N, C-alpha and C positions, 0 to 999 in steps of 0.2 A: 436369537441373533438380532442385534440392533439394526435399525435402518441407518442409512448414511447420516440423516439428520440427527438421529438419537446418538450415534457414535460421536459426532463432532461436538454435540452439546455436552456429552459427558466429559470429553477431553477438555473443553473450554471452561469446565467448572471443577477441574482437578478431581474428577471422579474416575474410578477404575473402569476401564473399557476393555473390550475383548481383543483389541489390537491397537497398535500405534498407527495413526493415519499419516498421510503425507500431504503437503501443500506446495505445489509447484505451479508456476504460471509463466507465460511469455507473451510478447507482443504479437499481434496479428497484422499490424500495418508497419511500414517503414517509418523511421524517425521523422522524415520530412512531412508525413501526413498526420502526426500526432495531434495537431491542432487544426486540421484542414477539413473537418467533417462538414462544416457549414458551406464550404466552397465547392466541395465535390460530393454530389449526392450519392455516389456509388460506395463511398467509404463505410457508411453505416452497415450496408449489406455485407461488405467484405469482412467487416469486424464480426458480424453475426455468423458468417460462414466459417470464420476462424474458430469461434466458440463451438460451433457444431462439430467441426472436425476434431477438436480437442476432446469433446464429449465422446465421440465415436472411437478415437484412437486410445484415449487414456482413461475415460470414465472416472474423473477426479472425485476425491472424497468430499470436497467442498470447493467453492468457486470464488475467486476474486474476479469480479466483472472488470474486464479490461476496457477502459474508456478511450481506447485508441481512436483518434479523430476528434475527440472532445476532451482533451486533457485539462484545459483551463477555461474559465469564464472569459468570454470575448469582451472584456472590459478595455476601454480605450486609455492607454497610458501615453499616447503620443505627445500630448501637450505638457507633460510634467517635466519641468526642468529643475525644480528645487523642491525642498520639503514643503514650502508654503503651498505649492500647486497641488500637493496631495490632498489638501482639504477640499478640493473640488472633485475628487474621484467619485464617479457615478457608477452604481451597480447596474446590472441589466435587469429588466423586468421579467416576471414569471411568464409573460406573453412572448418573450423572445424565443425564436426557434431553437435556441440552445437547450432550453428546458424540454421542449417537445421531443427533440432528438434523443436526449438522454433517457426520457421516459420510454420512448420506443425501443431504445437499446436494452433497457432493463426488462421490459416486457418480452422482447425477443429472446433474451438470455433465459428468462424463466421458462418460456415455452420449450426451449431446447433441453433444459436440465430437469424439468418437471418439479413437482412439489417436494420430493424427498431429497433435496440438496440445499444446504445453506449457501446463500449467495451474499457476497459482501461487495458493496459498491465502492469502487476506487475513487478517492478524493485526495487531491493535492492541497496541502495546507495553504492558508492565505499568503504566507511568506513565499512558498513555492510558486504560487500564482503570480505574485508581484515579481519575483525573480524571473520567471518565464516572460512576463510582460515587458521587462526591460532588456531582454536579450537583444543583441544586435548581431548581424552576420559575423561569424568567426569567433564569437564569444562562447565560452563554456557555460557561463551563467551571467545573470544581471546584478550580482551582488556588488560589483564595483561601482554601480550607480546608487544602490541603496545605502551603502556605507556612508557616503557623504551626507545623505539625507538624515541618517541617524545622528550624525554629528551636528547638523544644522538645527534639527527639531525632532527629537526622537518621539515626542508625544504625537506629532503629526503623522509619523509613520505608523504608530500604534493605532491611531484613529482610522487611518486608511485600511489597515489590516482588519480592523473591526467591521468596516463596511463590507469588505470581501467576505469575512466570516458570516455575516448575516445573509449575504447573497448565497453562499454555499449551504447554509442551514435551510434556506428556502428550497433549494434544489433537493437537498437530502429529504426534506419533508414530502417531496413529490415521489421519491423513488423507494424510500424505506417504509414499506407498509405491507400489510397482508397481500400475498399474491405477487409481490414484486421482490425487492431486496430485503434480506434479513438483518442487515447492519452495514456498517461502513468499514473500509480499510483506509485509514488516514495516513498519508505519507508526509513525514516531516523531515527536515534536515537543516543543518547549519554547515554549508559547504566548506569542508576542510577547516572547520572551527574558526572561521574568519570573524565571527561575532562573539565577543566576550560573553561568558555565561551570565553575568549580571545584567548586561544589556538585553540579551536574548530573553532571560526570565522576566524582565520588567516590561519590555515593549513588544515582544513577539509571541511569547508563550500564551498570554491571555487569549489571543484569538484562536489558538489551537485548542486550548482547554475548553473554550466556549463551544466549539464545534463538537467535541467529544461529549460534553455535558448535554448538549441538545440531542445528539445521537443516542445517548443512554436513555433518554426519555422515550425514544421510539423503538429501540431494539434491546434485546437481552444481552447481546454481545457485540462488541466492536473491537477491531484490530488496530493497533498502533504499529506502523512500519517506520522505523528510524532508518532512513535510507542511506546506505553506504555505497552508492553506485560508483564505479570506477575507482574503488579504494578510498572514497570520501570518508573522512573521520568526523564524528560528531562529539559534542560534549554530553555524554549520556546522563550526567547528573541533572541536567535541565528537564529531562523527560521522566525522571524516576517515579514521580507521583502523578503522572497524567492519568485521568480517569478512563482508561481503556481496560478491557478485561483480558486481552491477549496481546503479547508483545513479540515483535519480529525485528531483529537488528542484524547488522553485518558482523557475524562472529569473527570473520577474517580481518576486516579493516579495523574493528574496534579491539581486536585481540582479547575478546571476552567470550569464553566458551558458553555453550548452551546451558550447562549445569550452573556455572558461576553467574550467568546472566539471569537465570531463573531465581537464584537466591537474591541477586542485586535488585530485581524488580519485585521483591516481596513475595515470591512464590507464585506469581501469576503464571498461567499457562503460556508456553512459548512456542514459536515456530522458527525453524532454521536448522543450522548445522553444517550445510554445504556451502562452499564458495560457488558463485554463479558465473565465473568467467570461463572463457574457452580453454585456457590452459589449466583449469582447475580439475579436481578429481571427478566431479559429476559429469563433466562434458568429455574429458579425455581419458579417464582412468579405465582400467579393466574391470570386468564384472567382479572378479575376486577382490580387487582393491576397494571397490565401492561397497560390496557386502561386508567386508572387514571393517570399514569405517562406520557403517550403520551399527554393527555390533559394538564397536568401541563407544559410539555415542550413547547407546542405550545402556551399556554397562555403567557409564559414568553418571547419566542423569536419571536413569530409571524409565519406567513406562507410563507414568501418570502425569497428565497435564502437559504433554509434549506432542508436537507435530513435527515430523522431519520435513524440512524444506530447505530453502537457500537464502543467501544474504539479500537477494533482490530477484528481479525477473531473470530467468535463465535464457540463454541464446535461443532465438526462434528456430534455428535449424538443428537443435539438439535431437538426438535419436530418442524417441519416446520410450523405447525399450529400457533405456537407462533409468528413467523415472519408475518404471515398473519393477526393475531390480530392487530399487530402494523400498518400494511398498511391499513387495513380496518378502524381502528379507526381514523387514520390520514386523510383518504379520507372523512370520515363522518364529521369530525370537519371542514375540509376545505370547504366542500360544504354546511355546515349548514348556 
Protein backbone atom coordinates (compact mmCIF):
# COMPACT_ATOMS: atom_id res chain seq x y z
CA UNK A 1 0.00 0.00 0.00
CA UNK A 2 1.38 3.39 -1.03
CA UNK A 3 1.73 6.24 1.40
CA UNK A 4 -0.30 9.38 0.62
CA UNK A 5 2.84 11.01 -0.75
CA UNK A 6 3.57 8.02 -2.99
CA UNK A 7 -0.05 7.81 -4.15
CA UNK A 8 -0.20 11.41 -5.31
CA UNK A 9 3.26 11.22 -6.88
CA UNK A 10 2.12 8.27 -8.97
CA UNK A 11 -1.05 10.05 -10.08
CA UNK A 12 0.85 13.25 -10.88
CA UNK A 13 3.13 11.24 -13.18
CA UNK A 14 0.37 9.32 -14.97
CA UNK A 15 1.37 6.08 -13.27
CA UNK A 16 -1.11 3.43 -12.24
CA UNK A 17 -2.14 3.88 -8.60
CA UNK A 18 -4.21 1.69 -6.28
CA UNK A 19 -7.01 4.26 -6.13
CA UNK A 20 -8.12 7.57 -7.60
CA UNK A 21 -7.52 10.31 -5.00
CA UNK A 22 -9.54 13.45 -4.47
CA UNK A 23 -8.52 17.08 -4.09
CA UNK A 24 -10.94 19.48 -2.43
CA UNK A 25 -10.30 22.68 -0.45
CA UNK A 26 -12.14 25.68 0.91
CA UNK A 27 -11.39 28.96 2.65
CA UNK A 28 -10.89 29.17 6.39
CA UNK A 29 -11.44 32.94 6.66
CA UNK A 30 -14.20 35.23 5.34
CA UNK A 31 -13.57 37.18 2.15
CA UNK A 32 -13.00 40.48 3.90
CA UNK A 33 -9.98 38.97 5.66
CA UNK A 34 -8.28 37.40 2.64
CA UNK A 35 -5.66 40.17 2.62
CA UNK A 36 -5.88 41.29 6.23
CA UNK A 37 -3.33 39.02 7.90
CA UNK A 38 -0.79 41.78 8.48
CA UNK A 39 -3.39 43.98 10.19
CA UNK A 40 -4.98 41.32 12.38
CA UNK A 41 -2.48 39.13 14.24
CA UNK A 42 -5.15 36.51 15.03
CA UNK A 43 -5.84 35.58 11.41
CA UNK A 44 -2.76 33.44 10.91
CA UNK A 45 -3.71 31.27 13.86
CA UNK A 46 -7.33 31.07 12.68
CA UNK A 47 -6.08 29.92 9.29
CA UNK A 48 -3.94 27.20 10.88
CA UNK A 49 -6.87 26.14 13.06
CA UNK A 50 -8.88 25.75 9.86
CA UNK A 51 -6.20 23.54 8.34
CA UNK A 52 -6.06 21.48 11.54
CA UNK A 53 -9.82 20.92 11.59
CA UNK A 54 -9.73 19.98 7.90
CA UNK A 55 -7.01 17.44 8.67
CA UNK A 56 -9.06 15.94 11.49
CA UNK A 57 -12.40 15.96 9.66
CA UNK A 58 -11.31 14.90 6.18
CA UNK A 59 -7.70 13.66 6.24
CA UNK A 60 -7.05 14.91 2.67
CA UNK A 61 -4.96 13.00 0.15
CA UNK A 62 -2.86 16.11 -0.48
CA UNK A 63 -3.13 19.74 0.54
CA UNK A 64 -3.45 23.08 -1.17
CA UNK A 65 -2.16 25.47 1.49
CA UNK A 66 -4.85 28.12 1.82
CA UNK A 67 -3.16 31.51 2.09
CA UNK A 68 -6.21 33.18 3.61
CA UNK A 69 -5.08 36.42 5.21
CA UNK A 70 -2.13 36.70 2.82
CA UNK A 71 -3.61 36.45 -0.66
CA UNK A 72 -1.44 39.04 -2.36
CA UNK A 73 1.84 40.85 -1.89
CA UNK A 74 1.25 44.16 -0.04
CA UNK A 75 2.60 46.20 -2.93
CA UNK A 76 1.47 49.84 -3.01
CA UNK A 77 -0.61 50.61 -6.11
CA UNK A 78 -2.19 53.80 -4.73
CA UNK A 79 -0.13 56.27 -6.73
CA UNK A 80 -0.54 54.59 -10.10
CA UNK A 81 -2.79 56.61 -12.38
CA UNK A 82 -1.48 55.63 -15.81
CA UNK A 83 0.77 53.10 -17.53
CA UNK A 84 3.82 55.33 -17.12
CA UNK A 85 3.42 55.17 -13.33
CA UNK A 86 3.75 51.39 -13.45
CA UNK A 87 7.44 51.82 -14.18
CA UNK A 88 7.87 52.96 -10.58
CA UNK A 89 6.18 49.88 -9.07
CA UNK A 90 8.23 48.69 -6.11
CA UNK A 91 8.38 45.11 -4.80
CA UNK A 92 8.45 44.34 -1.09
CA UNK A 93 11.69 43.12 0.47
CA UNK A 94 12.31 39.66 1.88
CA UNK A 95 12.55 41.35 5.27
CA UNK A 96 8.91 42.43 5.03
CA UNK A 97 6.63 40.73 7.60
CA UNK A 98 4.62 39.28 4.71
CA UNK A 99 7.47 36.86 4.01
CA UNK A 100 7.81 35.85 7.66
CA UNK A 101 4.06 35.30 8.04
CA UNK A 102 3.87 33.08 4.96
CA UNK A 103 6.83 31.04 6.13
CA UNK A 104 5.15 30.63 9.50
CA UNK A 105 1.93 29.56 7.76
CA UNK A 106 3.72 26.90 5.72
CA UNK A 107 5.68 25.64 8.72
CA UNK A 108 2.46 25.41 10.72
CA UNK A 109 0.66 23.56 7.94
CA UNK A 110 3.51 21.07 7.59
CA UNK A 111 3.39 20.44 11.34
CA UNK A 112 -0.34 19.71 11.09
CA UNK A 113 -0.13 17.28 8.17
CA UNK A 114 3.24 15.69 8.81
CA UNK A 115 5.74 14.54 6.23
CA UNK A 116 3.55 11.99 4.46
CA UNK A 117 1.45 14.56 2.65
CA UNK A 118 2.29 16.66 -0.39
CA UNK A 119 1.63 20.35 0.28
CA UNK A 120 1.17 22.91 -2.52
CA UNK A 121 1.53 26.58 -1.67
CA UNK A 122 -1.20 28.77 -3.14
CA UNK A 123 0.11 31.57 -5.38
CA UNK A 124 -1.96 34.14 -7.25
CA UNK A 125 -0.40 35.15 -10.57
CA UNK A 126 1.13 38.62 -11.04
CA UNK A 127 -1.90 39.66 -13.10
CA UNK A 128 -4.22 38.49 -10.32
CA UNK A 129 -2.08 40.37 -7.81
CA UNK A 130 -2.33 43.57 -9.84
CA UNK A 131 -6.03 42.99 -10.45
CA UNK A 132 -6.59 42.70 -6.70
CA UNK A 133 -4.40 45.73 -6.03
CA UNK A 134 -6.53 47.95 -8.26
CA UNK A 135 -9.86 46.82 -6.82
CA UNK A 136 -12.05 49.53 -5.35
CA UNK A 137 -15.10 49.07 -3.11
CA UNK A 138 -17.99 47.62 -5.07
CA UNK A 139 -15.82 46.32 -7.90
CA UNK A 140 -15.65 42.64 -8.78
CA UNK A 141 -12.14 43.12 -10.14
CA UNK A 142 -9.61 45.76 -11.11
CA UNK A 143 -9.41 44.85 -14.79
CA UNK A 144 -11.29 47.99 -15.79
CA UNK A 145 -8.23 49.96 -14.65
CA UNK A 146 -5.66 47.62 -16.19
CA UNK A 147 -7.30 47.56 -19.63
CA UNK A 148 -6.58 51.27 -20.32
CA UNK A 149 -3.00 50.73 -19.17
CA UNK A 150 -2.62 47.96 -21.73
CA UNK A 151 -3.86 50.36 -24.39
CA UNK A 152 -1.52 53.15 -23.24
CA UNK A 153 1.65 51.09 -22.93
CA UNK A 154 1.33 47.32 -22.77
CA UNK A 155 5.08 46.91 -22.34
CA UNK A 156 4.92 48.95 -19.11
CA UNK A 157 2.23 46.61 -17.81
CA UNK A 158 4.36 43.62 -18.77
CA UNK A 159 7.41 45.07 -17.01
CA UNK A 160 5.38 45.69 -13.84
CA UNK A 161 4.06 42.13 -13.92
CA UNK A 162 7.65 40.94 -14.22
CA UNK A 163 8.54 42.88 -11.06
CA UNK A 164 5.67 41.17 -9.24
CA UNK A 165 6.73 37.80 -10.64
CA UNK A 166 10.26 38.22 -9.27
CA UNK A 167 8.80 39.16 -5.89
CA UNK A 168 6.64 36.02 -5.90
CA UNK A 169 9.58 33.88 -6.99
CA UNK A 170 11.54 35.18 -4.00
CA UNK A 171 8.64 34.19 -1.72
CA UNK A 172 8.31 30.77 -3.35
CA UNK A 173 12.00 30.19 -2.78
CA UNK A 174 11.44 30.66 0.94
CA UNK A 175 8.50 28.25 1.26
CA UNK A 176 9.11 25.54 -1.33
CA UNK A 177 11.94 23.56 0.18
CA UNK A 178 12.48 20.32 2.12
CA UNK A 179 10.33 20.21 5.21
CA UNK A 180 8.01 22.94 3.98
CA UNK A 181 5.89 23.04 0.80
CA UNK A 182 6.42 20.51 -1.99
CA UNK A 183 5.36 22.78 -4.85
CA UNK A 184 2.99 25.57 -5.81
CA UNK A 185 -0.62 25.87 -6.91
CA UNK A 186 -0.58 28.82 -9.33
CA UNK A 187 -3.93 30.51 -9.87
CA UNK A 188 -4.33 32.33 -13.21
CA UNK A 189 -7.33 33.83 -14.96
CA UNK A 190 -8.51 36.25 -17.62
CA UNK A 191 -11.75 37.55 -16.08
CA UNK A 192 -14.54 36.71 -18.51
CA UNK A 193 -12.08 36.80 -21.42
CA UNK A 194 -11.78 40.59 -21.24
CA UNK A 195 -8.20 40.55 -22.53
CA UNK A 196 -7.69 39.27 -26.10
CA UNK A 197 -5.62 36.11 -26.39
CA UNK A 198 -2.78 37.78 -28.31
CA UNK A 199 -2.45 40.60 -25.78
CA UNK A 200 -2.57 38.16 -22.88
CA UNK A 201 -0.02 35.82 -24.46
CA UNK A 202 2.38 38.66 -25.28
CA UNK A 203 2.20 40.84 -22.19
CA UNK A 204 0.74 38.79 -19.32
CA UNK A 205 1.62 35.15 -19.88
CA UNK A 206 5.43 35.62 -19.65
CA UNK A 207 5.22 36.58 -15.96
CA UNK A 208 3.13 33.47 -15.23
CA UNK A 209 5.40 31.16 -17.19
CA UNK A 210 8.39 32.69 -15.41
CA UNK A 211 6.95 31.71 -12.04
CA UNK A 212 6.23 28.15 -13.14
CA UNK A 213 9.70 27.77 -14.60
CA UNK A 214 11.21 28.96 -11.32
CA UNK A 215 8.95 26.62 -9.34
CA UNK A 216 9.90 23.68 -11.55
CA UNK A 217 13.52 24.16 -10.48
CA UNK A 218 12.46 23.81 -6.86
CA UNK A 219 9.76 21.15 -7.03
CA UNK A 220 9.02 17.97 -8.91
CA UNK A 221 5.37 18.92 -9.44
CA UNK A 222 3.42 22.17 -9.61
CA UNK A 223 -0.29 22.67 -10.22
CA UNK A 224 -1.82 25.19 -12.64
CA UNK A 225 -5.29 26.37 -11.62
CA UNK A 226 -7.15 28.17 -14.41
CA UNK A 227 -9.68 29.91 -12.21
CA UNK A 228 -13.31 29.94 -13.25
CA UNK A 229 -14.76 31.47 -10.08
CA UNK A 230 -18.40 32.60 -10.32
CA UNK A 231 -18.68 31.13 -13.82
CA UNK A 232 -15.71 33.14 -15.12
CA UNK A 233 -14.57 32.00 -18.56
CA UNK A 234 -10.97 31.99 -19.73
CA UNK A 235 -9.24 31.59 -23.08
CA UNK A 236 -7.77 28.15 -22.44
CA UNK A 237 -5.49 28.19 -25.48
CA UNK A 238 -3.32 30.78 -23.72
CA UNK A 239 -2.46 28.28 -20.98
CA UNK A 240 -2.18 25.15 -23.09
CA UNK A 241 1.60 24.89 -23.01
CA UNK A 242 2.33 26.36 -19.58
CA UNK A 243 5.10 24.38 -17.82
CA UNK A 244 2.99 22.92 -15.03
CA UNK A 245 2.75 19.18 -14.44
CA UNK A 246 -0.89 19.09 -13.27
CA UNK A 247 -3.87 21.09 -14.57
CA UNK A 248 -7.12 22.18 -12.87
CA UNK A 249 -9.76 24.21 -14.70
CA UNK A 250 -13.49 24.91 -14.37
CA UNK A 251 -15.07 22.11 -16.37
CA UNK A 252 -18.47 23.76 -15.92
CA UNK A 253 -17.64 27.33 -16.94
CA UNK A 254 -15.32 26.29 -19.76
CA UNK A 255 -17.66 23.51 -20.93
CA UNK A 256 -14.66 21.23 -21.25
CA UNK A 257 -14.98 17.81 -19.64
CA UNK A 258 -12.27 16.20 -17.57
CA UNK A 259 -11.52 13.68 -20.34
CA UNK A 260 -11.44 16.23 -23.17
CA UNK A 261 -9.42 18.61 -21.01
CA UNK A 262 -6.82 15.95 -20.28
CA UNK A 263 -6.48 15.41 -24.02
CA UNK A 264 -6.39 19.17 -24.66
CA UNK A 265 -3.55 19.68 -22.20
CA UNK A 266 -1.42 16.99 -23.80
CA UNK A 267 -2.32 14.15 -21.46
CA UNK A 268 -1.08 15.86 -18.30
CA UNK A 269 -2.65 14.72 -15.02
CA UNK A 270 -5.80 16.65 -14.17
CA UNK A 271 -7.83 17.69 -11.14
CA UNK A 272 -11.56 18.42 -11.22
CA UNK A 273 -14.94 17.20 -12.41
CA UNK A 274 -17.40 18.78 -9.97
CA UNK A 275 -18.98 22.22 -10.02
CA UNK A 276 -18.11 24.10 -6.83
CA UNK A 277 -21.25 26.27 -6.39
CA UNK A 278 -23.98 25.85 -3.79
CA UNK A 279 -26.62 24.82 -6.30
CA UNK A 280 -24.25 22.27 -7.82
CA UNK A 281 -24.27 18.52 -7.38
CA UNK A 282 -21.42 18.31 -4.87
CA UNK A 283 -23.01 20.74 -2.42
CA UNK A 284 -26.71 19.95 -2.94
CA UNK A 285 -27.07 16.54 -4.60
CA UNK A 286 -28.00 13.27 -2.93
CA UNK A 287 -25.40 10.65 -2.10
CA UNK A 288 -26.72 8.46 -4.89
CA UNK A 289 -26.44 11.30 -7.41
CA UNK A 290 -22.91 12.16 -6.34
CA UNK A 291 -21.75 8.55 -6.46
CA UNK A 292 -23.35 8.07 -9.88
CA UNK A 293 -21.51 11.13 -11.18
CA UNK A 294 -18.18 9.84 -9.83
CA UNK A 295 -18.84 6.59 -11.67
CA UNK A 296 -19.63 8.47 -14.88
CA UNK A 297 -16.47 10.56 -14.57
CA UNK A 298 -14.21 7.57 -14.16
CA UNK A 299 -15.95 5.59 -16.89
CA UNK A 300 -15.21 8.47 -19.25
CA UNK A 301 -11.67 9.43 -18.30
CA UNK A 302 -10.30 6.24 -16.74
CA UNK A 303 -8.37 5.97 -13.50
CA UNK A 304 -4.84 7.03 -14.46
CA UNK A 305 -3.53 10.55 -13.98
CA UNK A 306 -6.76 11.90 -12.53
CA UNK A 307 -7.73 13.48 -9.22
CA UNK A 308 -11.42 14.09 -8.63
CA UNK A 309 -11.95 17.62 -7.40
CA UNK A 310 -13.90 20.77 -8.19
CA UNK A 311 -13.76 23.80 -10.47
CA UNK A 312 -12.41 25.93 -7.63
CA UNK A 313 -12.71 26.19 -3.84
CA UNK A 314 -15.90 24.61 -2.52
CA UNK A 315 -18.22 26.49 -0.13
CA UNK A 316 -16.75 26.67 3.37
CA UNK A 317 -19.93 25.30 4.96
CA UNK A 318 -20.09 22.17 2.80
CA UNK A 319 -20.83 18.94 4.64
CA UNK A 320 -17.48 17.12 4.80
CA UNK A 321 -19.32 13.82 4.45
CA UNK A 322 -20.02 14.76 0.82
CA UNK A 323 -16.32 14.91 0.08
CA UNK A 324 -15.89 11.51 1.74
CA UNK A 325 -18.64 10.07 -0.47
CA UNK A 326 -16.60 11.09 -3.50
CA UNK A 327 -13.37 9.62 -2.19
CA UNK A 328 -14.96 6.38 -1.01
CA UNK A 329 -16.77 5.83 -4.31
CA UNK A 330 -13.64 6.58 -6.35
CA UNK A 331 -11.67 4.10 -4.22
CA UNK A 332 -14.38 1.47 -4.56
CA UNK A 333 -14.47 1.80 -8.34
CA UNK A 334 -10.70 1.78 -8.66
CA UNK A 335 -10.30 -1.37 -6.60
CA UNK A 336 -13.23 -3.20 -8.21
